[in-house]
Biopython code that builds the backbone (N, CA, C, O; Angstrom):
import numpy as np
from Bio.PDB.StructureBuilder import StructureBuilder

atoms = [
    (1, "MET", "N", (11.934, -4.053, 5.718)),
    (1, "MET", "CA", (13.406, -3.988, 5.532)),
    (1, "MET", "C", (13.630, -4.489, 7.733)),
    (1, "MET", "O", (13.952, -5.468, 8.407)),
    (2, "LEU", "N", (13.334, -3.512, 7.883)),
    (2, "LEU", "CA", (13.771, -3.229, 9.648)),
    (2, "LEU", "C", (13.755, -4.941, 10.481)),
    (2, "LEU", "O", (14.684, -5.469, 11.093)),
    (3, "ASP", "N", (12.478, -5.442, 10.241)),
    (3, "ASP", "CA", (11.808, -6.907, 10.221)),
    (3, "ASP", "C", (12.879, -7.963, 10.007)),
    (3, "ASP", "O", (13.279, -8.634, 10.959)),
    (4, "LEU", "N", (13.312, -8.109, 8.880)),
    (4, "LEU", "CA", (14.613, -8.924, 8.339)),
    (4, "LEU", "C", (16.016, -8.727, 8.921)),
    (4, "LEU", "O", (16.728, -9.623, 9.374)),
    (5, "ILE", "N", (16.452, -6.788, 8.805)),
    (5, "ILE", "CA", (17.522, -7.130, 9.637)),
    (5, "ILE", "C", (17.369, -7.637, 11.048)),
    (5, "ILE", "O", (18.334, -8.239, 11.518)),
    (6, "GLY", "N", (16.094, -7.449, 11.927)),
    (6, "GLY", "CA", (16.294, -7.458, 13.341)),
    (6, "GLY", "C", (15.376, -9.533, 13.314)),
    (6, "GLY", "O", (14.865, -10.028, 14.318)),
    (7, "LEU", "N", (15.411, -9.865, 12.674)),
    (7, "LEU", "CA", (15.216, -10.742, 12.623)),
    (7, "LEU", "C", (16.781, -11.857, 12.297)),
    (7, "LEU", "O", (17.117, -12.852, 12.939)),
    (8, "LEU", "N", (17.259, -11.422, 11.467)),
    (8, "LEU", "CA", (18.346, -12.402, 11.551)),
    (8, "LEU", "C", (19.811, -12.243, 12.087)),
    (8, "LEU", "O", (20.750, -12.986, 12.373)),
    (9, "PHE", "N", (19.486, -10.675, 12.077)),
    (9, "PHE", "CA", (20.780, -10.670, 13.086)),
    (9, "PHE", "C", (20.544, -10.392, 14.158)),
    (9, "PHE", "O", (21.449, -9.778, 14.722)),
    (10, "GLN", "N", (19.452, -10.635, 14.866)),
    (10, "GLN", "CA", (19.103, -10.316, 16.398)),
    (10, "GLN", "C", (19.050, -9.521, 17.165)),
    (10, "GLN", "O", (19.158, -9.691, 18.380)),
    (11, "LEU", "N", (18.833, -8.272, 16.469)),
    (11, "LEU", "CA", (18.425, -6.915, 16.983)),
    (11, "LEU", "C", (17.224, -6.760, 18.037)),
    (11, "LEU", "O", (16.208, -6.409, 17.439)),
    (12, "PRO", "N", (17.078, -6.867, 19.024)),
    (12, "PRO", "CA", (15.749, -6.559, 19.093)),
    (12, "PRO", "C", (15.755, -4.722, 18.831)),
    (12, "PRO", "O", (15.047, -4.331, 17.903)),
    (13, "GLN", "N", (16.550, -3.643, 19.649)),
    (13, "GLN", "CA", (15.798, -2.812, 19.308)),
    (13, "GLN", "C", (14.964, -2.100, 18.262)),
    (13, "GLN", "O", (14.414, -1.006, 18.388)),
    (14, "LEU", "N", (14.961, -3.016, 17.062)),
    (14, "LEU", "CA", (14.018, -2.677, 16.228)),
    (14, "LEU", "C", (13.183, -3.398, 16.082)),
    (14, "LEU", "O", (12.937, -3.587, 14.890)),
    (15, "ASP", "N", (12.459, -4.041, 16.893)),
    (15, "ASP", "CA", (11.202, -4.802, 17.337)),
    (15, "ASP", "C", (10.299, -3.552, 17.298)),
    (15, "ASP", "O", (9.381, -3.605, 16.479)),
    (16, "LEU", "N", (10.377, -2.737, 17.846)),
    (16, "LEU", "CA", (9.324, -1.597, 18.305)),
    (16, "LEU", "C", (9.302, -0.692, 16.720)),
    (16, "LEU", "O", (8.328, -0.673, 15.969)),
    (17, "ALA", "N", (10.554, -0.021, 16.479)),
    (17, "ALA", "CA", (10.424, 0.253, 15.347)),
    (17, "ALA", "C", (9.818, -0.444, 14.020)),
    (17, "ALA", "O", (9.233, 0.280, 13.215)),
    (18, "SER", "N", (9.898, -1.356, 13.855)),
    (18, "SER", "CA", (9.612, -2.054, 13.157)),
    (18, "SER", "C", (7.751, -1.793, 13.159)),
    (18, "SER", "O", (7.088, -1.371, 12.211)),
    (19, "SER", "N", (7.248, -2.192, 14.519)),
    (19, "SER", "CA", (5.622, -2.079, 14.623)),
    (19, "SER", "C", (4.985, -0.811, 14.098)),
    (19, "SER", "O", (3.972, -0.573, 13.439)),
    (20, "ILE", "N", (6.265, 0.151, 14.807)),
    (20, "ILE", "CA", (5.602, 1.316, 14.458)),
    (20, "ILE", "C", (5.352, 2.107, 13.252)),
    (20, "ILE", "O", (4.710, 3.139, 13.060)),
    (21, "ALA", "N", (6.176, 1.184, 12.342)),
    (21, "ALA", "CA", (6.708, 1.690, 10.640)),
    (21, "ALA", "C", (5.017, 0.919, 10.491)),
    (21, "ALA", "O", (4.169, 1.582, 9.894)),
    (22, "VAL", "N", (4.654, -0.358, 11.013)),
    (22, "VAL", "CA", (3.870, -0.974, 10.461)),
    (22, "VAL", "C", (2.344, -0.172, 10.562)),
    (22, "VAL", "O", (1.479, 0.123, 9.738)),
    (23, "GLY", "N", (2.497, -0.011, 11.893)),
    (23, "GLY", "CA", (1.206, 0.596, 12.047)),
    (23, "GLY", "C", (1.198, 2.463, 11.417)),
    (23, "GLY", "O", (0.425, 3.338, 11.806)),
    (24, "VAL", "N", (1.877, 2.551, 10.784)),
    (24, "VAL", "CA", (1.903, 4.105, 10.276)),
    (24, "VAL", "C", (1.760, 3.884, 9.279)),
    (24, "VAL", "O", (1.000, 4.676, 8.722)),
    (25, "GLY", "N", (2.193, 3.021, 8.601)),
    (25, "GLY", "CA", (1.274, 2.430, 7.547)),
    (25, "GLY", "C", (-0.104, 1.959, 6.984)),
    (25, "GLY", "O", (-0.649, 2.109, 5.890)),
    (26, "VAL", "N", (-0.428, 1.391, 8.032)),
    (26, "VAL", "CA", (-1.480, 1.071, 8.051)),
    (26, "VAL", "C", (-2.883, 2.773, 8.023)),
    (26, "VAL", "O", (-3.879, 3.159, 7.410)),
    (27, "VAL", "N", (-2.301, 3.039, 8.737)),
    (27, "VAL", "CA", (-3.256, 4.318, 9.170)),
    (27, "VAL", "C", (-2.978, 4.849, 7.885)),
    (27, "VAL", "O", (-4.047, 4.956, 7.284)),
    (28, "GLY", "N", (-1.834, 5.305, 7.059)),
    (28, "GLY", "CA", (-1.838, 5.987, 5.594)),
    (28, "GLY", "C", (-1.901, 5.213, 4.684)),
    (28, "GLY", "O", (-1.340, 5.556, 3.644)),
    (29, "ALA", "N", (-2.561, 3.962, 4.724)),
    (29, "ALA", "CA", (-3.083, 3.445, 3.828)),
    (29, "ALA", "C", (-4.713, 3.758, 3.868)),
    (29, "ALA", "O", (-5.374, 3.662, 2.834)),
    (30, "ALA", "N", (-5.339, 4.153, 5.176)),
    (30, "ALA", "CA", (-6.435, 4.212, 5.043)),
    (30, "ALA", "C", (-7.037, 5.260, 4.122)),
    (30, "ALA", "O", (-7.936, 5.187, 3.285)),
    (31, "GLY", "N", (-6.047, 6.537, 4.651)),
    (31, "GLY", "CA", (-6.208, 7.719, 3.610)),
    (31, "GLY", "C", (-6.244, 7.048, 2.502)),
    (31, "GLY", "O", (-7.397, 6.883, 2.104)),
    (32, "ALA", "N", (-5.342, 6.542, 1.766)),
    (32, "ALA", "CA", (-4.850, 6.165, 0.519)),
    (32, "ALA", "C", (-6.246, 5.338, -0.370)),
    (32, "ALA", "O", (-6.584, 5.485, -1.545)),
    (33, "ILE", "N", (-6.806, 4.516, 0.632)),
    (33, "ILE", "CA", (-7.755, 3.881, 0.238)),
    (33, "ILE", "C", (-9.162, 4.730, 0.131)),
    (33, "ILE", "O", (-9.939, 4.462, -0.785)),
    (34, "ALA", "N", (-9.476, 5.768, 1.094)),
    (34, "ALA", "CA", (-10.448, 6.776, 0.532)),
    (34, "ALA", "C", (-9.433, 7.822, -0.177)),
    (34, "ALA", "O", (-8.709, 8.394, 0.637)),
    (35, "ALA", "N", (-9.317, 8.036, -0.977)),
    (35, "ALA", "CA", (-8.691, 9.478, -1.604)),
    (35, "ALA", "C", (-8.812, 8.252, -3.225)),
    (35, "ALA", "O", (-9.090, 8.587, -4.377)),
    (36, "GLY", "N", (-8.538, 7.085, -2.782)),
    (36, "GLY", "CA", (-8.558, 6.256, -4.458)),
    (36, "GLY", "C", (-10.029, 5.966, -4.845)),
    (36, "GLY", "O", (-10.475, 5.780, -5.977)),
    (37, "LEU", "N", (-10.768, 5.966, -3.516)),
    (37, "LEU", "CA", (-12.456, 5.753, -3.792)),
    (37, "LEU", "C", (-12.804, 6.440, -4.621)),
    (37, "LEU", "O", (-13.337, 6.203, -5.705)),
    (38, "MET", "N", (-12.339, 7.867, -3.857)),
    (38, "MET", "CA", (-13.247, 9.220, -4.613)),
    (38, "MET", "C", (-12.192, 9.376, -6.256)),
    (38, "MET", "O", (-12.593, 10.200, -7.077)),
    (39, "ASP", "N", (-11.253, 8.769, -6.498)),
    (39, "ASP", "CA", (-10.814, 9.061, -7.593)),
    (39, "ASP", "C", (-11.417, 7.879, -8.905)),
    (39, "ASP", "O", (-11.758, 8.127, -10.061)),
    (40, "TRP", "N", (-11.371, 6.671, -8.220)),
    (40, "TRP", "CA", (-12.223, 5.442, -8.729)),
    (40, "TRP", "C", (-14.067, 5.795, -9.166)),
    (40, "TRP", "O", (-14.719, 5.303, -10.086)),
    (41, "LEU", "N", (-14.507, 6.812, -8.115)),
    (41, "LEU", "CA", (-16.014, 6.612, -8.633)),
    (41, "LEU", "C", (-15.980, 7.754, -9.801)),
    (41, "LEU", "O", (-16.912, 7.959, -10.579)),
    (42, "ASP", "N", (-14.687, 8.491, -9.784)),
    (42, "ASP", "CA", (-14.645, 9.258, -11.540)),
    (42, "ASP", "C", (-14.416, 9.223, -12.708)),
    (42, "ASP", "O", (-14.583, 10.105, -13.551)),
    (43, "VAL", "N", (-13.873, 7.815, -12.854)),
    (43, "VAL", "CA", (-13.455, 7.307, -13.998)),
    (43, "VAL", "C", (-14.392, 6.776, -14.450)),
    (43, "VAL", "O", (-15.350, 6.703, -13.681)),
    (44, "ASP", "N", (-14.596, 6.078, -16.071)),
    (44, "ASP", "CA", (-14.917, 5.449, -16.836)),
    (44, "ASP", "C", (-14.761, 3.679, -17.120)),
    (44, "ASP", "O", (-13.701, 3.053, -17.102)),
    (45, "PRO", "N", (-16.079, 3.146, -17.367)),
    (45, "PRO", "CA", (-16.203, 1.860, -17.138)),
    (45, "PRO", "C", (-14.250, 0.984, -17.496)),
    (45, "PRO", "O", (-13.612, 0.220, -16.772)),
    (46, "PRO", "N", (-13.968, 1.450, -18.590)),
    (46, "PRO", "CA", (-13.114, 0.269, -18.378)),
    (46, "PRO", "C", (-11.701, 1.079, -17.369)),
    (46, "PRO", "O", (-10.796, 0.283, -17.622)),
    (47, "GLU", "N", (-11.374, 1.636, -16.884)),
    (47, "GLU", "CA", (-10.757, 1.960, -15.906)),
    (47, "GLU", "C", (-10.986, 1.830, -14.542)),
    (47, "GLU", "O", (-10.158, 1.717, -13.639)),
    (48, "LYS", "N", (-12.483, 1.865, -14.475)),
    (48, "LYS", "CA", (-13.207, 0.615, -13.175)),
    (48, "LYS", "C", (-12.507, -0.017, -12.830)),
    (48, "LYS", "O", (-11.753, 0.040, -11.859)),
    (49, "ALA", "N", (-12.741, -1.137, -14.029)),
    (49, "ALA", "CA", (-12.248, -2.551, -13.799)),
    (49, "ALA", "C", (-10.810, -2.954, -13.444)),
    (49, "ALA", "O", (-10.483, -3.929, -12.768)),
    (50, "ILE", "N", (-9.923, -1.949, -14.068)),
    (50, "ILE", "CA", (-8.314, -2.128, -13.095)),
    (50, "ILE", "C", (-8.345, -1.472, -12.280)),
    (50, "ILE", "O", (-7.553, -1.864, -11.423)),
    (51, "GLY", "N", (-9.025, -0.294, -11.896)),
    (51, "GLY", "CA", (-9.201, 0.285, -10.552)),
    (51, "GLY", "C", (-9.464, -0.414, -9.334)),
    (51, "GLY", "O", (-8.999, -0.362, -8.195)),
    (52, "ALA", "N", (-10.540, -1.230, -10.036)),
    (52, "ALA", "CA", (-11.585, -2.383, -8.857)),
    (52, "ALA", "C", (-9.812, -3.094, -7.816)),
    (52, "ALA", "O", (-9.319, -3.095, -6.688)),
    (53, "PHE", "N", (-9.514, -3.607, -9.322)),
    (53, "PHE", "CA", (-8.573, -4.978, -8.853)),
    (53, "PHE", "C", (-7.188, -4.291, -8.280)),
    (53, "PHE", "O", (-6.471, -4.900, -7.487)),
    (54, "HIS", "N", (-6.915, -3.119, -8.699)),
    (54, "HIS", "CA", (-5.800, -2.538, -7.889)),
    (54, "HIS", "C", (-6.156, -2.142, -6.524)),
    (54, "HIS", "O", (-5.276, -1.951, -5.684)),
    (55, "ALA", "N", (-7.590, -1.988, -6.221)),
    (55, "ALA", "CA", (-8.123, -1.381, -4.984)),
    (55, "ALA", "C", (-8.307, -2.947, -4.144)),
    (55, "ALA", "O", (-8.077, -3.065, -2.940)),
    (56, "THR", "N", (-8.690, -3.909, -4.894)),
    (56, "THR", "CA", (-8.809, -5.028, -4.284)),
    (56, "THR", "C", (-7.505, -5.538, -3.716)),
    (56, "THR", "O", (-7.396, -6.227, -2.702)),
    (57, "LEU", "N", (-6.742, -5.205, -4.327)),
    (57, "LEU", "CA", (-4.599, -5.858, -4.118)),
    (57, "LEU", "C", (-4.512, -4.704, -2.963)),
    (57, "LEU", "O", (-4.206, -5.029, -1.816)),
    (58, "ASN", "N", (-4.711, -3.734, -3.206)),
    (58, "ASN", "CA", (-3.824, -2.796, -1.643)),
    (58, "ASN", "C", (-4.671, -2.959, -0.907)),
    (58, "ASN", "O", (-4.200, -3.054, 0.226)),
    (59, "THR", "N", (-6.218, -3.092, -0.925)),
    (59, "THR", "CA", (-6.816, -3.137, 0.304)),
    (59, "THR", "C", (-6.352, -4.261, 1.325)),
    (59, "THR", "O", (-6.048, -4.127, 2.510)),
    (60, "SER", "N", (-6.384, -5.517, 0.465)),
    (60, "SER", "CA", (-5.935, -7.120, 1.203)),
    (60, "SER", "C", (-4.333, -6.919, 1.616)),
    (60, "SER", "O", (-3.980, -7.534, 2.622)),
    (61, "ALA", "N", (-3.478, -6.232, 1.029)),
    (61, "ALA", "CA", (-2.320, -5.716, 1.466)),
    (61, "ALA", "C", (-2.586, -5.303, 2.844)),
    (61, "ALA", "O", (-2.129, -5.759, 3.892)),
    (62, "THR", "N", (-3.701, -4.020, 2.570)),
    (62, "THR", "CA", (-3.564, -3.443, 4.407)),
    (62, "THR", "C", (-4.318, -4.249, 5.051)),
    (62, "THR", "O", (-4.059, -4.147, 6.250)),
    (63, "VAL", "N", (-5.208, -5.079, 4.833)),
    (63, "VAL", "CA", (-5.475, -5.957, 5.807)),
    (63, "VAL", "C", (-4.275, -6.623, 6.305)),
    (63, "VAL", "O", (-3.836, -6.182, 7.368)),
    (64, "LEU", "N", (-3.579, -7.712, 5.691)),
    (64, "LEU", "CA", (-2.510, -8.047, 5.602)),
    (64, "LEU", "C", (-1.421, -7.136, 7.115)),
    (64, "LEU", "O", (-0.956, -7.562, 8.172)),
    (65, "PHE", "N", (-1.418, -5.681, 6.390)),
    (65, "PHE", "CA", (-0.267, -5.215, 7.283)),
    (65, "PHE", "C", (-1.038, -5.215, 8.830)),
    (65, "PHE", "O", (-0.352, -5.330, 9.846)),
    (66, "LEU", "N", (-2.182, -5.107, 8.878)),
    (66, "LEU", "CA", (-2.765, -4.737, 9.895)),
    (66, "LEU", "C", (-2.729, -6.114, 10.816)),
    (66, "LEU", "O", (-2.291, -6.131, 11.966)),
    (67, "ALA", "N", (-3.320, -7.387, 10.045)),
    (67, "ALA", "CA", (-2.760, -8.074, 10.982)),
    (67, "ALA", "C", (-1.301, -8.438, 11.449)),
    (67, "ALA", "O", (-0.966, -9.017, 12.483)),
    (68, "SER", "N", (-0.800, -8.126, 10.793)),
    (68, "SER", "CA", (1.200, -8.485, 10.664)),
    (68, "SER", "C", (1.077, -7.710, 12.277)),
    (68, "SER", "O", (1.473, -8.286, 13.290)),
    (69, "PHE", "N", (0.417, -6.223, 12.291)),
    (69, "PHE", "CA", (0.360, -5.206, 13.378)),
    (69, "PHE", "C", (-0.239, -5.837, 15.171)),
    (69, "PHE", "O", (0.120, -5.628, 16.330)),
    (70, "LEU", "N", (-1.559, -6.864, 14.323)),
    (70, "LEU", "CA", (-2.286, -7.127, 15.632)),
    (70, "LEU", "C", (-1.208, -8.411, 16.378)),
    (70, "LEU", "O", (-0.968, -8.533, 17.580)),
    (71, "ILE", "N", (-0.614, -9.390, 15.085)),
    (71, "ILE", "CA", (0.015, -10.458, 15.590)),
    (71, "ILE", "C", (1.286, -9.155, 16.817)),
    (71, "ILE", "O", (1.239, -8.957, 18.031)),
    (72, "ARG", "N", (2.133, -8.636, 15.857)),
    (72, "ARG", "CA", (3.368, -7.976, 16.821)),
    (72, "ARG", "C", (2.680, -8.077, 18.094)),
    (72, "ARG", "O", (2.979, -9.012, 18.836)),
    (73, "TRP", "N", (1.432, -6.890, 18.587)),
    (73, "TRP", "CA", (1.174, -6.136, 19.482)),
    (73, "TRP", "C", (0.384, -7.355, 20.646)),
    (73, "TRP", "O", (-0.134, -7.051, 21.721)),
    (74, "GLY", "N", (0.480, -8.674, 20.092)),
    (74, "GLY", "CA", (-0.076, -10.205, 20.878)),
    (74, "GLY", "C", (1.376, -10.530, 21.100)),
    (74, "GLY", "O", (1.332, -11.732, 21.365)),
    (75, "GLN", "N", (2.492, -10.203, 21.141)),
    (75, "GLN", "CA", (3.908, -10.755, 20.911)),
    (75, "GLN", "C", (4.562, -9.707, 21.876)),
    (75, "GLN", "O", (5.682, -9.616, 22.379)),
    (76, "HIS", "N", (3.477, -8.988, 21.933)),
    (76, "HIS", "CA", (4.669, -7.697, 22.948)),
    (76, "HIS", "C", (5.577, -6.903, 22.071)),
    (76, "HIS", "O", (6.621, -6.401, 22.486)),
    (77, "TRP", "N", (5.079, -6.789, 20.651)),
    (77, "TRP", "CA", (6.403, -6.234, 20.177)),
    (77, "TRP", "C", (7.543, -7.153, 19.959)),
    (77, "TRP", "O", (8.538, -6.914, 19.275)),
    (78, "GLN", "N", (7.350, -7.951, 20.449)),
    (78, "GLN", "CA", (8.657, -9.000, 19.847)),
    (78, "GLN", "C", (8.796, -9.446, 18.659)),
    (78, "GLN", "O", (7.735, -9.469, 18.035)),
    (79, "PRO", "N", (10.110, -9.979, 17.845)),
    (79, "PRO", "CA", (9.942, -9.844, 16.234)),
    (79, "PRO", "C", (9.366, -11.081, 15.800)),
    (79, "PRO", "O", (8.359, -11.285, 16.477)),
    (80, "GLY", "N", (9.538, -11.886, 15.071)),
    (80, "GLY", "CA", (8.579, -12.755, 14.821)),
    (80, "GLY", "C", (8.655, -13.337, 13.452)),
    (80, "GLY", "O", (8.120, -12.664, 12.572)),
    (81, "TRP", "N", (9.129, -14.280, 13.159)),
    (81, "TRP", "CA", (9.434, -14.628, 11.814)),
    (81, "TRP", "C", (7.169, -14.691, 10.870)),
    (81, "TRP", "O", (6.776, -14.514, 9.717)),
    (82, "GLY", "N", (6.420, -15.022, 12.189)),
    (82, "GLY", "CA", (4.964, -15.165, 11.344)),
    (82, "GLY", "C", (4.395, -13.981, 11.152)),
    (82, "GLY", "O", (3.344, -13.991, 10.511)),
    (83, "ALA", "N", (5.038, -12.377, 11.754)),
    (83, "ALA", "CA", (4.432, -11.482, 11.280)),
    (83, "ALA", "C", (5.149, -11.400, 10.310)),
    (83, "ALA", "O", (4.650, -11.236, 9.197)),
    (84, "PHE", "N", (6.418, -11.488, 10.482)),
    (84, "PHE", "CA", (7.317, -11.175, 9.187)),
    (84, "PHE", "C", (6.430, -11.758, 7.816)),
    (84, "PHE", "O", (5.856, -11.133, 6.923)),
    (85, "ALA", "N", (6.556, -12.974, 8.017)),
    (85, "ALA", "CA", (5.628, -13.838, 6.436)),
    (85, "ALA", "C", (4.328, -12.511, 6.245)),
    (85, "ALA", "O", (4.168, -11.765, 5.278)),
    (86, "VAL", "N", (3.680, -12.563, 7.303)),
    (86, "VAL", "CA", (2.492, -12.058, 6.776)),
    (86, "VAL", "C", (3.153, -10.310, 6.330)),
    (86, "VAL", "O", (3.086, -9.866, 5.183)),
    (87, "ALA", "N", (3.421, -9.968, 6.855)),
    (87, "ALA", "CA", (3.730, -8.325, 6.003)),
    (87, "ALA", "C", (4.489, -8.895, 4.731)),
    (87, "ALA", "O", (4.018, -8.318, 3.751)),
    (88, "LEU", "N", (5.542, -9.856, 4.325)),
    (88, "LEU", "CA", (5.554, -10.100, 3.101)),
    (88, "LEU", "C", (4.990, -10.196, 2.448)),
    (88, "LEU", "O", (5.139, -9.867, 1.271)),
    (89, "ALA", "N", (3.718, -10.908, 3.166)),
    (89, "ALA", "CA", (2.741, -11.072, 1.495)),
    (89, "ALA", "C", (2.342, -10.193, 1.428)),
    (89, "ALA", "O", (2.212, -9.931, 0.232)),
    (90, "GLY", "N", (1.838, -9.061, 2.312)),
    (90, "GLY", "CA", (1.507, -7.927, 1.892)),
    (90, "GLY", "C", (2.469, -6.904, 1.325)),
    (90, "GLY", "O", (1.883, -5.840, 1.122)),
    (91, "TYR", "N", (3.500, -6.880, 1.066)),
    (91, "TYR", "CA", (4.553, -6.409, 0.388)),
    (91, "TYR", "C", (4.437, -6.680, -0.834)),
    (91, "TYR", "O", (4.545, -5.777, -1.663)),
    (92, "LEU", "N", (4.221, -7.831, -1.166)),
    (92, "LEU", "CA", (4.184, -8.685, -2.399)),
    (92, "LEU", "C", (2.928, -7.911, -3.307)),
    (92, "LEU", "O", (3.094, -7.321, -4.374)),
    (93, "LEU", "N", (1.723, -8.077, -2.618)),
    (93, "LEU", "CA", (0.478, -7.606, -2.763)),
    (93, "LEU", "C", (0.425, -5.461, -3.398)),
    (93, "LEU", "O", (-0.242, -4.582, -3.943)),
    (94, "VAL", "N", (1.131, -5.652, -3.030)),
    (94, "VAL", "CA", (1.504, -3.835, -2.682)),
    (94, "VAL", "C", (2.035, -3.615, -4.151)),
    (94, "VAL", "O", (1.413, -3.081, -5.069)),
    (95, "MET", "N", (3.045, -4.025, -4.179)),
    (95, "MET", "CA", (3.578, -4.425, -5.417)),
    (95, "MET", "C", (2.608, -4.512, -6.759)),
    (95, "MET", "O", (2.628, -3.682, -7.669)),
    (96, "GLY", "N", (1.955, -5.405, -6.714)),
    (96, "GLY", "CA", (1.098, -5.935, -7.818)),
    (96, "GLY", "C", (0.346, -4.772, -7.679)),
    (96, "GLY", "O", (0.261, -4.134, -8.728)),
    (97, "GLY", "N", (-0.289, -4.241, -6.613)),
    (97, "GLY", "CA", (-1.298, -3.119, -6.468)),
    (97, "GLY", "C", (-0.226, -1.767, -7.216)),
    (97, "GLY", "O", (-0.964, -0.951, -7.767)),
    (98, "GLY", "N", (0.570, -1.562, -7.285)),
    (98, "GLY", "CA", (1.344, -0.760, -7.132)),
    (98, "GLY", "C", (1.570, -0.416, -8.814)),
    (98, "GLY", "O", (1.562, 0.603, -9.504)),
    (99, "TYR", "N", (1.796, -2.051, -9.071)),
    (99, "TYR", "CA", (2.407, -1.764, -10.929)),
    (99, "TYR", "C", (0.837, -1.707, -11.448)),
    (99, "TYR", "O", (0.712, -0.957, -12.416)),
    (100, "LEU", "N", (-0.242, -2.266, -11.061)),
    (100, "LEU", "CA", (-1.311, -2.041, -11.658)),
    (100, "LEU", "C", (-2.019, -0.049, -12.009)),
    (100, "LEU", "O", (-2.521, 0.506, -12.986)),
    (101, "GLY", "N", (-1.611, 0.447, -10.405)),
    (101, "GLY", "CA", (-1.864, 1.687, -10.367)),
    (101, "GLY", "C", (-0.567, 2.682, -11.668)),
    (101, "GLY", "O", (-0.792, 3.672, -12.364)),
    (102, "GLY", "N", (0.506, 1.985, -11.537)),
    (102, "GLY", "CA", (1.282, 3.197, -12.540)),
    (102, "GLY", "C", (1.179, 2.943, -13.914)),
    (102, "GLY", "O", (1.494, 3.709, -14.825)),
    (103, "LYS", "N", (0.700, 1.777, -14.000)),
    (103, "LYS", "CA", (0.767, 1.258, -15.664)),
    (103, "LYS", "C", (0.147, 2.139, -16.070)),
    (103, "LYS", "O", (-0.710, 2.699, -15.387)),
    (104, "ASP", "N", (0.509, 2.558, -17.598)),
    (104, "ASP", "CA", (-0.367, 3.352, -18.700)),
    (104, "ASP", "C", (-1.118, 2.470, -19.111)),
    (104, "ASP", "O", (-0.492, 1.873, -19.987)),
    (105, "HIS", "N", (-2.098, 2.039, -18.990)),
    (105, "HIS", "CA", (-2.763, 1.069, -19.705)),
    (105, "HIS", "C", (-3.580, 1.740, -21.030)),
    (105, "HIS", "O", (-4.486, 1.161, -21.631)),
    (106, "GLY", "N", (-3.196, 2.735, -21.267)),
    (106, "GLY", "CA", (-3.706, 3.356, -22.408)),
    (106, "GLY", "C", (-4.973, 3.782, -22.703)),
    (106, "GLY", "O", (-5.562, 3.747, -23.784)),
    (107, "LEU", "N", (-5.482, 4.353, -21.201)),
    (107, "LEU", "CA", (-7.019, 4.848, -21.152)),
    (107, "LEU", "C", (-6.934, 6.122, -20.829)),
    (107, "LEU", "O", (-5.963, 6.413, -20.131)),
    (108, "SER", "N", (-7.786, 7.123, -21.176)),
    (108, "SER", "CA", (-8.057, 8.429, -20.783)),
    (108, "SER", "C", (-8.147, 8.311, -19.232)),
    (108, "SER", "O", (-8.826, 7.392, -18.773)),
    (109, "HIS", "N", (-7.514, 9.171, -18.395)),
    (109, "HIS", "CA", (-7.629, 9.680, -16.839)),
    (109, "HIS", "C", (-7.352, 10.737, -16.314)),
    (109, "HIS", "O", (-6.207, 10.880, -16.743)),
    (110, "GLY", "N", (-7.527, 11.515, -15.756)),
    (110, "GLY", "CA", (-7.089, 12.556, -15.163)),
    (110, "GLY", "C", (-6.575, 13.120, -15.684)),
    (110, "GLY", "O", (-7.068, 13.548, -16.728)),
    (111, "SER", "N", (-5.291, 13.480, -15.315)),
    (111, "SER", "CA", (-4.391, 14.351, -15.680)),
    (111, "SER", "C", (-4.202, 14.154, -16.932)),
    (111, "SER", "O", (-4.196, 15.120, -17.696)),
    (112, "HIS", "N", (-4.017, 12.911, -17.376)),
    (112, "HIS", "CA", (-3.664, 12.807, -19.347)),
    (112, "HIS", "C", (-4.636, 13.573, -19.868)),
    (112, "HIS", "O", (-4.121, 14.107, -20.850)),
    (113, "ASP", "N", (-6.361, 14.127, -19.715)),
    (113, "ASP", "CA", (-7.150, 14.762, -20.228)),
    (113, "ASP", "C", (-6.755, 16.355, -20.169)),
    (113, "ASP", "O", (-7.143, 17.105, -21.064)),
    (114, "LEU", "N", (-6.119, 16.741, -19.288)),
    (114, "LEU", "CA", (-5.457, 18.254, -19.314)),
    (114, "LEU", "C", (-4.160, 18.349, -20.555)),
    (114, "LEU", "O", (-3.168, 17.767, -20.996)),
    (115, "PRO", "N", (-4.745, 19.157, -20.656)),
    (115, "PRO", "CA", (-3.235, 19.976, -21.973)),
    (115, "PRO", "C", (-2.032, 20.032, -21.507)),
    (115, "PRO", "O", (-1.720, 20.497, -20.411)),
    (116, "GLN", "N", (-1.009, 19.372, -22.644)),
    (116, "GLN", "CA", (0.065, 19.736, -22.202)),
    (116, "GLN", "C", (0.811, 21.073, -21.817)),
    (116, "GLN", "O", (1.765, 21.294, -21.072)),
    (117, "ARG", "N", (0.140, 21.757, -22.484)),
    (117, "ARG", "CA", (1.263, 23.397, -22.011)),
    (117, "ARG", "C", (-0.279, 24.111, -21.947)),
    (117, "ARG", "O", (-1.248, 23.918, -22.681)),
    (118, "LEU", "N", (-0.120, 25.015, -20.775)),
    (118, "LEU", "CA", (-0.766, 25.953, -20.454)),
    (118, "LEU", "C", (-0.831, 26.917, -21.598)),
    (118, "LEU", "O", (0.024, 26.813, -22.477)),
    (119, "PRO", "N", (-2.041, 28.139, -21.710)),
    (119, "PRO", "CA", (-2.113, 29.083, -22.918)),
    (119, "PRO", "C", (-1.377, 30.051, -22.520)),
    (119, "PRO", "O", (-1.343, 30.395, -21.338)),
    (120, "GLU", "N", (-0.578, 30.710, -23.611)),
    (120, "GLU", "CA", (0.042, 31.701, -22.977)),
    (120, "GLU", "C", (-0.724, 32.949, -22.790)),
    (120, "GLU", "O", (-1.518, 33.362, -23.635)),
    (121, "ARG", "N", (-0.440, 33.631, -21.504)),
    (121, "ARG", "CA", (-0.963, 35.406, -21.229)),
    (121, "ARG", "C", (-0.742, 36.117, -21.739)),
    (121, "ARG", "O", (0.441, 36.376, -21.961)),
    (122, "SER", "N", (-1.924, 36.986, -22.313)),
    (122, "SER", "CA", (-1.887, 37.909, -23.436)),
    (122, "SER", "C", (-1.542, 39.223, -22.421)),
    (122, "SER", "O", (-1.397, 40.349, -22.898)),
]
sb = StructureBuilder()
sb.init_structure("model")
sb.init_model(0)
sb.init_chain("A")
sb.init_seg("    ")
for serial, (resi, resn, name, xyz) in enumerate(atoms, 1):
    if name == "N":
        sb.init_residue(resn, " ", resi, " ")
    sb.init_atom(name, np.array(xyz, "f"), 0.0, 1.0, " ", f" {name:<3s}", serial, name[0])
structure = sb.get_structure()
């Protein structure tokens, strides 16, 4: 959003802010990738296929965001439609990965295996 607003309304004060947001997002994604890998190692084969595709989409998106960050860095944090277009492609991949990650595929996994209520204490 910061990119689009900055580019459309020519607000240079948003250049650095959008670059920082992308950089922080890439660092956060690295943690999510590590946690997702640990989760993926503990699931059954039907879920592994969905998880692998989810991971591929989100890792690809992270690479695109990193590329967008590097473009910004190379342009001395100036806005550009090229960096925005690369980030937009990353956003689209994240939407697809988020859909797969959040969709109930009818497979048993993680917290779905837990009882719905805890037994009462005596």
